[in-house]
C-alpha positions in Angstrom: 50.8 22.8 -0.1 49.7 22.7 -3.8 47.2 25.5 -4.0 49.4 28.1 -2.2 52.3 27.1 -4.5 50.2 27.6 -7.6 49.0 30.9 -6.4 52.5 32.1 -5.5 53.6 31.2 -9.1 50.8 33.5 -10.4 48.3 30.9 -11.7 45.1 32.8 -12.4 42.7 29.9 -11.8 43.2 27.0 -9.4 41.1 23.9 -9.0 41.4 21.7 -5.9 40.1 18.1 -5.9 39.2 16.4 -2.6 36.7 13.6 -2.2 34.2 14.2 0.6 36.1 17.3 1.9 35.6 18.0 5.6 34.7 21.6 6.6 38.3 22.2 7.7 39.5 21.2 4.2 37.1 23.6 2.6 38.3 26.3 5.0 41.9 25.6 4.1 41.0 25.7 0.4 39.4 29.1 0.8 42.4 30.5 2.8 44.9 29.1 0.3 43.0 30.7 -2.6 41.4 27.8 -4.6 38.8 29.0 -7.1 36.9 25.7 -7.2 36.8 22.6 -5.0 36.1 19.5 -7.0 34.4 17.1 -4.6 35.8 13.9 -6.2 39.0 12.0 -6.0 40.9 9.2 -7.8 41.2 8.9 -11.5 37.9 10.7 -11.9 39.4 13.9 -10.5 42.4 13.6 -12.7 40.1 13.2 -15.8 38.0 16.2 -14.8 41.0 18.5 -14.3 42.8 17.3 -17.4 39.9 17.5 -19.9 37.6 20.0 -18.1 33.9 19.7 -17.3 31.1 21.3 -19.2 28.5 23.3 -17.4 25.3 21.4 -16.5 22.2 23.5 -15.9 20.5 21.0 -13.6 17.7 20.0 -16.0 16.0 16.6 -15.4 16.4 17.1 -11.7 20.2 16.8 -11.6 22.5 19.0 -9.6 23.6 22.2 -11.3 27.3 22.1 -12.1 29.5 25.0 -13.1 32.0 24.6 -15.9 35.5 23.6 -14.9 38.2 24.5 -17.5 40.8 22.0 -18.5 43.9 22.5 -16.4 47.4 23.1 -17.8 49.2 21.5 -14.9 48.1 18.8 -12.4 50.1 18.3 -9.2 49.8 16.5 -5.9 50.1 12.9 -4.7 47.4 10.2 -4.5 46.7 6.5 -4.6 47.8 4.1 -7.3 44.7 5.0 -9.4 45.7 8.7 -9.2 49.2 7.9 -10.3 48.0 5.8 -13.2 45.7 8.5 -14.3 48.4 11.1 -14.2 50.6 8.9 -16.3 47.9 8.8 -18.9 47.2 12.5 -19.1 50.9 13.5 -19.0 51.5 15.2 -22.3 48.0 16.4 -22.7 48.8 18.5 -19.7 51.8 18.9 -17.4 52.2 16.9 -14.2 54.6 17.3 -11.3 55.6 13.7 -10.8 54.4 10.1 -10.6 54.3 9.7 -6.8 54.5 6.2 -5.2 54.0 5.0 -1.6 55.3 7.4 1.0 58.7 6.6 2.7 61.1 7.8 5.4 64.7 6.8 5.9 66.4 7.6 9.2 70.2 7.7 9.5 71.2 7.3 13.1 74.3 6.4 15.3 74.9 5.6 18.9 73.7 9.1 20.0 70.2 8.6 18.6 67.2 8.4 20.9 65.6 5.1 20.1 62.2 6.2 21.4 62.1 9.2 19.0 63.4 7.3 16.0 60.8 4.6 16.5 58.0 7.3 16.8 59.2 8.8 13.5 59.2 5.4 11.7 55.7 4.6 13.0 54.4 8.1 11.9 55.4 7.2 8.4 54.1 3.6 8.5 50.6 4.8 9.5 50.2 6.6 6.2 49.4 3.5 4.1 49.8 -0.2 4.1 52.4 0.1 1.4 54.4 2.9 3.1 58.1 2.2 3.9 60.0 3.1 7.1 63.7 2.5 6.8 66.4 2.6 9.5 70.1 2.9 8.5 72.7 2.8 11.2 76.3 1.9 12.0 75.3 0.6 15.5 73.5 -2.7 15.9 72.6 -1.9 19.5 70.7 1.2 18.3 68.9 -0.9 15.7 67.8 -3.4 18.3 66.6 -0.7 20.7 64.6 1.0 17.9 63.0 -2.4 16.9 61.9 -2.9 20.5 60.5 0.6 20.7 58.6 0.2 17.4 57.0 -3.0 18.7 55.9 -1.3 21.9 54.7 2.0 20.4 52.8 0.6 17.5 50.5 -1.3 19.8 49.5 1.9 21.4 48.0 3.4 18.2 44.3 3.5 17.8 42.6 1.7 15.0 42.7 1.7 12.0 46.1 3.4 12.4 47.6 0.4 14.2 46.6 -2.2 11.6 47.8 0.1 8.8 51.2 0.8 10.5 51.8 -2.9 11.3 51.1 -3.9 7.7 53.5 -1.3 6.4 56.2 -2.3 8.9 56.1 -5.8 7.4 57.8 -4.4 4.3 60.0 -1.9 6.2 63.5 -2.8 7.2 66.8 -1.7 8.8 70.3 -1.7 7.4 73.5 -2.1 9.4 76.4 -0.3 7.9 80.1 -0.3 8.8 80.2 3.4 9.3 78.3 6.7 8.7 79.8 7.1 5.2 78.3 3.8 4.2 75.0 4.9 5.7 75.1 8.0 3.5 76.0 5.9 0.4 73.1 3.6 1.1 70.7 6.5 1.6 71.8 8.1 -1.7 71.2 4.8 -3.5 67.6 4.6 -2.1 66.9 8.4 -2.5 64.1 8.4 0.0 61.2 10.8 0.0 62.0 11.9 3.6 65.5 11.7 5.0 66.1 12.2 8.7 69.6 12.6 10.2 69.8 11.8 13.9 73.6 11.5 14.5 76.5 13.3 16.0 77.4 16.2 13.8 74.1 15.9 12.0 74.5 19.0 10.0 77.8 17.7 8.5 76.2 14.3 7.8 73.2 15.9 6.1 75.3 18.0 3.9 77.1 14.9 2.6 73.8 13.4 1.4 72.8 14.1 -2.2 69.6 12.2 -3.1 66.4 12.8 -1.2 63.0 14.6 -1.4 63.2 16.5 1.9 66.0 16.6 4.5 65.4 16.8 8.2 68.5 17.5 10.2 68.8 16.7 13.9 66.5 15.2 16.6 64.3 18.3 16.7 63.6 18.5 13.0 60.8 15.9 12.9 59.5 14.9 9.5 56.0 15.3 10.8 56.7 19.0 11.3 57.4 19.2 7.6 54.0 17.6 7.0 52.2 20.5 8.7 54.0 23.6 7.8 57.7 23.7 8.6 60.2 24.1 5.8 59.6 24.0 2.0 56.8 22.3 0.1 56.0 18.7 1.2 55.0 17.3 -2.1 58.1 15.3 -2.6 59.6 12.6 -5.0 59.3 9.0 -4.0 60.5 5.6 -5.1 64.1 6.7 -5.8 63.1 9.6 -8.1 64.9 12.0 -5.8 68.0 11.0 -7.7 66.9 13.3 -10.6 64.1 15.5 -9.4 62.9 17.5 -6.5 59.8 18.5 -4.6 56.9 20.7 -5.9 57.8 24.4 -6.3 56.7 27.4 -8.2 58.9 26.2 -11.1 56.3 23.4 -11.8 53.9 26.2 -12.8 56.3 28.4 -14.7 57.7 28.1 -18.2 61.0 29.2 -19.7 60.2 31.2 -22.8 62.8 32.7 -25.1 62.7 35.3 -27.8 65.1 36.9 -30.3 65.2 40.2 -32.1 67.8 41.7 -34.5 67.6 45.4 -35.3 71.1 45.9 -36.8 71.5 43.4 -39.6 75.0 44.4 -40.3 76.1 43.2 -36.8 74.5 39.8 -37.3 76.5 38.9 -40.5 79.0 36.6 -38.8 76.1 34.7 -37.3 74.4 34.5 -40.7 77.5 33.0 -42.3 78.0 30.5 -39.5 74.3 29.4 -39.9 74.8 29.0 -43.7 77.9 26.8 -43.2 76.4 24.7 -40.4 73.1 24.2 -42.3 75.0 22.8 -45.3 77.2 20.6 -43.1 73.9 19.1 -41.8 72.5 18.7 -45.3 69.7 21.2 -44.7 69.8 23.3 -47.9 66.6 25.1 -47.1 68.0 26.3 -43.8 71.1 27.5 -45.6 69.2 29.5 -48.2 66.9 31.0 -45.5 70.0 32.2 -43.7 71.5 33.5 -47.0 68.4 35.7 -47.4 69.7 37.7 -44.4 73.0 38.6 -46.1 73.7 42.3 -46.7 
């Protein structure tokens, strides 16, 4: 979800970092178009990509390493060490975002299937012990049913998934609102990474929501389907940052560059005179005189 996006944007050289990559990961990297797989993770991977790695010829019995150029943009989520490292190199190179723990928020009403909602909350909770699964509803009966389903389903997970999910659920919560409009307002305040709508008229409810990373409308649009290929890129803003930014896209790899050319100087005289006056109003005499040199 990062390599394909970079390639689609036209990046000529793409480096992928993955600690101890499994054969299926290497195969996916090849299909996606990665030029190099850097078999390291954490802050070390961020450092390698930000500053580059010199070629090592394998002398003294070491493993030969090809040179890896410094990258202009580093994208993708990771643990707290990855996030800290990205914050350090930001400015030296570009980054997509500072991603925090993964999160899902489900808005549901009396029509929601408690078994499905619980399954979606648990799917998010098994990501990490600091992941958050949030339920927002205007129906206390539904909240109670979902709580019961969560308790039942989480015990059926294998280890270590079960322990991870149970730890994450300790800091997850539900919110009872007076109506769906208040549910929407609460969701917009939290700006979750993943927002599921499981209500009557779910399309209408979803269109009223403003702040989120990815929106999943209706019972069939499971967030886990977005994890594995449905919909747009799944590298999404967390921790409330969906209030001002969006998910990874080709725009993270593109620059807006502008240029100006004036061939007929006579037609630019009004702009020249405006520039002279504005420069002097700002007290920038050098600017004014540079503009005056363009008078005809």
